[in-house]
C-alpha positions as CSV (number, residue, x, y, z in Angstrom):
1,X,-8.0,-7.2,-42.9
2,X,-4.8,-5.9,-42.9
3,X,-1.6,-7.6,-42.0
4,X,0.2,-4.7,-40.5
5,X,2.3,-5.5,-37.4
6,X,2.9,-3.2,-34.8
7,X,6.0,-3.6,-33.0
8,X,6.7,-2.0,-29.0
9,X,10.1,-1.4,-28.1
10,X,9.6,-1.1,-24.7
11,X,7.3,-0.9,-21.8
12,X,7.6,0.9,-18.5
13,X,5.6,1.9,-15.3
14,X,5.5,5.3,-14.4
15,X,4.7,7.0,-11.0
16,X,3.1,10.3,-10.6
17,X,3.8,11.5,-7.1
18,X,0.8,13.0,-5.0
19,X,2.2,15.6,-2.6
20,X,0.5,15.6,0.4
21,X,0.6,18.6,3.1
22,X,0.8,18.5,6.6
23,X,-0.7,15.0,7.1
24,X,1.9,13.5,9.7
25,X,1.3,10.3,11.2
26,X,1.4,9.6,15.2
27,X,-1.1,6.6,15.1
28,X,-2.9,4.1,13.3
29,X,-6.0,6.0,13.6
30,X,-4.2,9.1,11.6
31,X,-3.5,6.9,8.7
32,X,-6.9,5.2,8.7
33,X,-8.6,8.4,8.4
34,X,-6.4,9.4,5.6
35,X,-7.1,6.5,4.0
36,X,-11.1,6.5,4.2
37,X,-10.5,9.9,2.3
38,X,-9.0,8.6,-0.4
39,X,-10.3,5.4,-0.9
40,X,-12.7,4.3,-3.4
41,X,-16.1,3.8,-3.1
42,X,-15.9,-0.2,-4.0
43,X,-14.5,-1.0,-0.8
44,X,-16.6,-3.5,0.2
45,X,-16.7,-5.1,-3.7
46,X,-12.8,-5.3,-5.0
47,X,-9.6,-5.6,-2.8
48,X,-6.8,-3.0,-3.6
49,X,-3.3,-2.5,-2.1
50,X,-2.2,1.0,-0.8
51,X,1.2,2.3,-0.4
52,X,1.9,5.3,1.5
53,X,5.5,6.8,1.5
54,X,6.7,8.5,4.6
55,X,9.6,11.2,5.3
56,X,12.0,11.3,8.3
57,X,9.0,12.9,10.2
58,X,6.5,10.5,9.4
59,X,4.3,13.0,7.1
60,X,3.0,11.7,4.0
61,X,5.2,12.5,1.1
62,X,3.0,10.6,-1.8
63,X,0.8,7.6,-2.2
64,X,0.3,5.0,-4.7
65,X,-2.3,2.6,-5.6
66,X,-0.2,-0.6,-6.1
67,X,-2.4,-3.1,-7.3
68,X,-6.3,-4.3,-7.8
69,X,-7.7,-7.7,-7.6
70,X,-11.1,-9.3,-7.5
71,X,-13.5,-10.3,-4.2
72,X,-11.1,-11.9,-2.3
73,X,-7.3,-11.1,-3.4
74,X,-4.8,-9.0,-5.0
75,X,-1.4,-9.3,-5.9
76,X,1.6,-7.5,-3.8
77,X,4.8,-7.3,-5.5
78,X,7.5,-6.3,-3.2
79,X,9.7,-4.8,-6.2
80,X,6.8,-2.3,-7.1
81,X,6.4,-1.2,-3.4
82,X,10.1,-0.8,-2.7
83,X,10.6,1.1,-6.3
84,X,7.8,3.6,-5.4
85,X,9.3,4.0,-1.8
86,X,13.1,4.4,-3.4
87,X,11.7,7.0,-6.0
88,X,10.0,8.9,-3.4
89,X,13.1,9.1,-1.2
90,X,10.9,7.5,1.6
91,X,12.4,6.9,5.2
92,X,9.3,4.7,5.8
93,X,6.2,3.2,4.4
94,X,3.1,2.1,5.6
95,X,0.8,-0.3,3.3
96,X,-2.9,-0.7,3.6
97,X,-5.6,-3.3,1.9
98,X,-9.0,-4.2,1.8
99,X,-11.0,-7.1,2.7
100,X,-14.2,-7.0,1.0
101,X,-15.7,-9.4,3.3
102,X,-15.7,-7.3,6.2
103,X,-13.3,-9.2,8.4
104,X,-10.6,-7.1,9.7
105,X,-8.5,-10.5,10.9
106,X,-5.3,-10.7,9.0
107,X,-5.2,-14.1,6.8
108,X,-1.5,-15.9,7.1
109,X,-1.1,-14.6,3.5
110,X,-1.1,-11.1,5.1
111,X,1.1,-12.0,7.7
112,X,4.0,-13.3,5.6
113,X,3.4,-10.5,3.0
114,X,4.0,-8.3,6.0
115,X,6.9,-10.1,7.2
116,X,8.4,-9.5,3.8
117,X,8.1,-6.3,3.1
118,X,9.5,-5.6,6.8
119,X,12.9,-7.7,5.9
120,X,13.4,-6.0,2.7
121,X,12.8,-2.5,4.3
122,X,15.3,-3.3,7.0
123,X,18.0,-4.1,4.0
124,X,17.3,-0.9,2.5
125,X,16.6,1.2,5.6
126,X,13.2,1.9,4.7
127,X,10.9,1.0,7.8
128,X,7.7,-0.4,7.3
129,X,5.5,1.1,10.0
130,X,2.3,-0.4,9.6
131,X,0.2,-2.6,7.7
132,X,-3.7,-1.7,8.0
133,X,-6.7,-4.1,7.0
134,X,-9.5,-2.1,6.5
135,X,-13.2,-2.4,6.1
136,X,-16.0,0.3,5.3
137,X,-16.8,0.5,9.0
138,X,-13.2,-0.3,10.7
139,X,-9.8,-1.5,10.3
140,X,-6.7,-3.7,11.8
141,X,-3.6,-2.1,12.3
142,X,-1.1,-5.1,12.2
143,X,1.5,-3.1,14.3
144,X,-1.0,-2.2,16.9
145,X,-1.8,-6.1,17.4
146,X,2.1,-7.4,17.6
147,X,2.2,-8.4,14.0
148,X,5.2,-6.0,13.4
């Protein structure tokens, strides 16, 4: 075995923006339909968290997969979400995550993270428009249901 030591000077996180053309968000079903087109086939197995960055006309300018977890949870880091929003020059964001259990009811943790994202966005002048909880057959819009 070699005793070679490799030193890493810096680690960084890079985003590749995906430009979306002519997708204007008017209601939660628009978001759900878009998400259904891009979501991984493992929606009933692994929990993931997705961010949509929107311009002032509520058109999607980019989306980013924020995290991937296990069967019952994933990590949601506010700093990573708003780093992406700022780099995309977003005026608003919509977030979504799936519940592999098939239950669309928001958990206490879902409600807390939504409140935290809303408060952080208000400070940065980036509106949180919605937080969708999706399954392979339906969804819950937290905005439509009075959580935002």
